[in-house]
Structure formats: C-alpha cells, structure tokens
C-alpha positions, 0 to 999 in steps of 0.5 A, spaced: 778 108 410 774 103 406 776 103 398 772 101 392 779 097 390 778 094 397 785 092 400 788 093 393 788 100 394 795 101 396 797 097 389 794 103 385 796 108 390 804 105 389 803 105 381 800 112 381 805 115 386 811 112 381 808 117 375 812 123 375 809 125 369 815 126 365 812 130 359 809 135 363 811 142 361 813 143 368 818 137 367 821 140 360 828 143 360 828 146 354 825 153 351 821 151 345 814 151 347 812 148 340 817 143 340 815 140 347 807 141 344 809 137 338 812 131 342 807 131 347 801 131 343 804 126 338 805 121 345 797 123 346 795 121 339 799 115 340 796 113 346 789 115 344 790 110 338 785 112 333 786 114 326 779 114 322 779 112 315 778 118 310 771 120 309 768 126 305 764 130 310 758 131 305 755 136 310 748 139 309 743 144 312 737 139 314 733 145 316 733 153 317 729 158 321 730 165 324 728 165 332 729 171 337 734 174 332 738 168 331 739 163 325 738 156 327 741 151 322 740 144 323 746 141 320 749 134 319 755 130 316 758 124 315 763 120 319 767 114 317 763 110 322 756 110 324 750 114 323 751 122 320 753 127 326 747 132 327 749 139 330 745 145 331 749 152 328 746 158 331 749 165 329 746 172 329 741 174 323 744 181 323 751 180 322 757 184 319 763 180 317 765 174 319 764 172 326 768 169 332 765 161 333 765 157 339 764 149 339 759 148 345 760 141 347 755 137 351 755 134 357 755 126 359 750 127 364 748 120 365 743 122 359 745 120 352 738 120 349 739 127 347 746 131 346 746 137 342 739 139 345 741 140 352 745 146 350 740 149 345 733 153 346 728 149 342 721 149 341 717 143 345 722 141 349 720 135 353 719 136 361 725 131 362 730 136 358 727 142 362 729 138 368 735 136 366 737 143 364 735 146 371 739 142 374 745 142 370 745 149 367 740 153 372 735 152 366 739 156 361 740 154 354 747 156 354 749 155 347 743 160 345 745 165 350 752 165 347 750 166 340 746 172 342 752 175 344 755 175 337 758 168 336 757 163 331 756 157 336 756 150 333 753 144 338 755 137 335 752 130 338 758 126 339 759 118 339 754 115 343 749 121 344 743 124 340 744 122 333 750 118 334 747 114 340 747 106 340 741 103 336 737 099 340 735 095 334 742 093 333 743 090 340 741 083 342 734 084 345 736 081 352 740 087 353 735 092 351 728 089 353 726 095 358 727 100 352 723 096 347 717 095 352 716 103 352 713 107 347 719 111 343 720 118 345 716 117 351 719 119 358 719 112 360 723 110 354 728 116 354 729 114 362 730 106 360 735 108 354 739 112 359 739 107 364 741 102 358 746 106 355 750 107 362 750 100 364 753 099 357 759 103 357 763 097 360 761 093 354 763 099 349 770 100 353 772 093 353 770 092 346 774 098 344 780 097 348 781 090 345 780 092 338 786 097 340 783 103 340 780 108 345 773 111 347 777 118 348 780 117 341 774 117 338 771 122 342 777 127 340 777 125 333 769 127 332 770 134 336 776 136 331 771 134 325 766 139 328 772 144 327 773 142 320 765 143 319 766 150 322 771 152 317 767 150 311 762 156 314 763 163 310 760 166 317 766 164 321 772 167 322 777 161 322 782 165 326 777 166 332 775 159 334 774 157 342 770 151 345 767 149 352 763 145 356 761 142 362 763 135 365 763 130 359 763 137 355 769 139 360 773 133 358 772 134 351 774 141 352 781 138 355 782 134 349 780 139 343 783 145 346 789 140 348 790 137 341 788 142 336 791 149 335 785 152 331 782 153 338 784 159 341 780 160 347 777 154 352 773 154 358 773 147 362 767 147 367 767 141 372 772 137 369 779 138 372 783 134 378 789 130 379 789 123 377 792 121 384 786 124 387 781 120 382 784 114 383 784 115 391 777 117 392 773 118 386 774 113 381 767 110 382 764 117 380 767 117 373 765 114 366 769 110 361 770 115 356 775 119 360 780 113 360 786 112 356 791 106 358 798 108 360 797 116 359 798 117 367 805 114 365 806 121 361 801 126 363 797 128 369 790 131 367 792 138 367 797 137 363 793 135 357 789 141 357 796 145 358 798 143 351 793 148 349 798 153 352 799 159 351 792 160 348 787 162 353 784 157 358 779 158 363 777 152 368 771 153 373 771 149 379 765 147 383 767 147 390 762 141 393 763 137 386 762 130 388 766 128 382 772 131 385 776 132 391 777 139 393 784 137 394 785 135 387 781 141 384 786 146 388 792 142 386 790 142 378 789 150 379 796 150 382 799 146 376 796 150 371 798 156 374 805 154 374 805 152 367 802 158 364 807 162 368 813 158 366 810 159 359 810 167 360 803 167 359 800 167 366 794 172 364 792 167 359 790 162 365 784 163 370 782 158 375 775 160 378 772 156 384 764 157 385 760 154 391 755 149 390 755 142 386 757 140 379 754 145 375 754 150 370 750 156 372 748 163 370 754 166 374 759 161 371 756 162 364 757 169 364 764 169 367 765 164 361 762 168 356 766 174 358 773 170 358 771 168 351 769 175 349 776 177 352 780 173 347 776 172 341 773 179 341 777 183 344 784 181 343 786 179 350 783 186 353 779 185 359 772 186 358 769 190 363 
C-alpha cells in the first residue's frame, strides 16, 4: 500500500511503535490520581512550551440585546499578543440564581474567516455560513440551542480565527494577492481568505516551532483564558463549567478539559484516535494545530483527554469520518473506558458511535446536551 511518507513509512512506524506512553494512567502504578495528574500535566505544559506574559483582561461588553428569550452579549478582552479576542455570551433573559456554563469551542473546518459565528444564531448570516452550518451541524447553531436549555454559553474566537485571524495587510502582498483582489466581506473574499489561511499554516507552525513554542500551546492558553473570563461573570456558577466542540473544537476540548480543573464536564466530538493510526493512515487529513513535538513519547491522544478524569467526559465518534480510521477510534474508546474504570469512575466516560461522516448533527447535539445536563444540572443523575 502506498503512503504519503513513501518508502520511509517504516521509519515512522518503527518510531511510533516504540512509544510506550509511560505517562498514561494505564501505566501508572500508584493510587493517587491527583499526583499522576499533576506530574503528567506538568510534562504536557512543558512540551506545549508557551508561557504568556501577564496581561490585564480589560474585558467589556461591546453590544447587548435580547433575542428569543436569550441575552446575547458581544464581548471582547485583551490578550498578551494580537488583536482583542471577541466572543459571544448567551444566557436566558429570565433566570434565577447562577447558571451552569459551557465554553463552546468552534471548529477548524478550513474556515478561519469566521470563528464564534459558526455556533451562534445571528441575524443576516451570509449564505456561505449557512452552507457551512448545514454541512457540519445539520443547520443548527448549537451554542444558541444549548443556552435555551438554561446555560450560560460562551463562544470565543481562538488564535487565527475570526477576530483573531491574521491581518492580510500585515503579510507581504505576494502571499495574499488573491484575497486583496476581492471585495472585503464578499463570498469571494471569504473563500480566498480561507484558502490563504489554510496554505499559511505551515508558515505558522515553522515560525512557532523555531521560536521555541507551539500552536497547541497558544490555543490551550487562549481557551483557559476564556474560562478566566467566564469566572468574572456574575451569571455563572464557577463550580459548574463544561466545554465541548467538533473537530478542531474537539481538539481544543482535549486540551482545555485535560489541563484545567475548572472544567467539570466535556464533550469531544469528531476528534479522537490513537496516534499510531494517524501516522499510518490519516496524517494528510490534519492541521498543524494538533502537533506538539515529542508528546507521543509520553502520551497517546486519549491520554491527554483522560487528564480530566475522573470528571465526566463524552466522546462522540463518526463511524465514516475521513479524518480517522475506525480502528483508531475504537482503540481510543477502549483506552478511555479502561482508564476511567481504573480510576473507579466508569460511569463518567461515555463513548458513542454514529453512522456517517465528520459532523455534529442534531441527534449528536441532543445526546451531548443530555450528558452536560446530567453532570452540570443533575449531579450525575441520568437525564431521562
């Protein structure tokens, strides 16, 4: 069988087969979960290699209105680098007491022009956004749907998307001419920008790696800062915060839930496999934003998410997802089940498999929402 790594695939397979994942909880011989988690998180943070300079948040609400029973707030806050992060906070206009909260993490989707807008129902959506939502989310704005169930839902842009995207005016013209030729905000402009941004990923990764840091390190920092923002809000119960997302949002879920104790429940959608199967069969399908040098020497992909244990985790797998082999998904599911059983928390992991391609459709959303309800609303009691 031919490989994109050609005749050197055996080199890569020999290397990944030597990875014993010594920091996996399955390899841990002690009984103290907290000690294992602390040691393992420290290694992950070391490999992520990103320490942000101190930066006041300077958060503000830029616009607020009520729509269909929800308060919709367009907010922004500073980062130590780049433009202000913009996000959308949604919560019921009629509420009593503090609300459970969810950080809704937008996908990659090959669509960097927009970020938060992919998950929120907004007026005057461009047709290109409606088409994207139909393909990825069965036409739903799932953050809006979840807020209507009684949650405070925060949807922030992340590094290189939406308000945090690369400013084409700051890049040499020869790299962005197809974008500059188009009318700003037109469909042609958006498509040209997404094309540029996809091709530019190798430049991003090379620059960050040589600078001694990583793209996932920056991404994970920004998502933890989103939790910092949520905790400033009087509407939010800081002891009941969850997160979730599809695809790149699933990757973001892995790191946010895995590294931040404030996340009590997580739903990872369409982003889970063993690293071996990715190396062997699916490397061409993936973005640079998932790569952390040397991490496979210590942990497999499911192990990173398991750092959230014994907090509740659901993983939703699409059986015909072209991003992953079914073997890699099934092995990840077995591994996560074994880890949670070893932790004495078998009921706090659930892996569900769905027919069809890469997506987070309405049935998957309903199952995810019920999982969040169970652990953030009902103290672990099953939602009927």
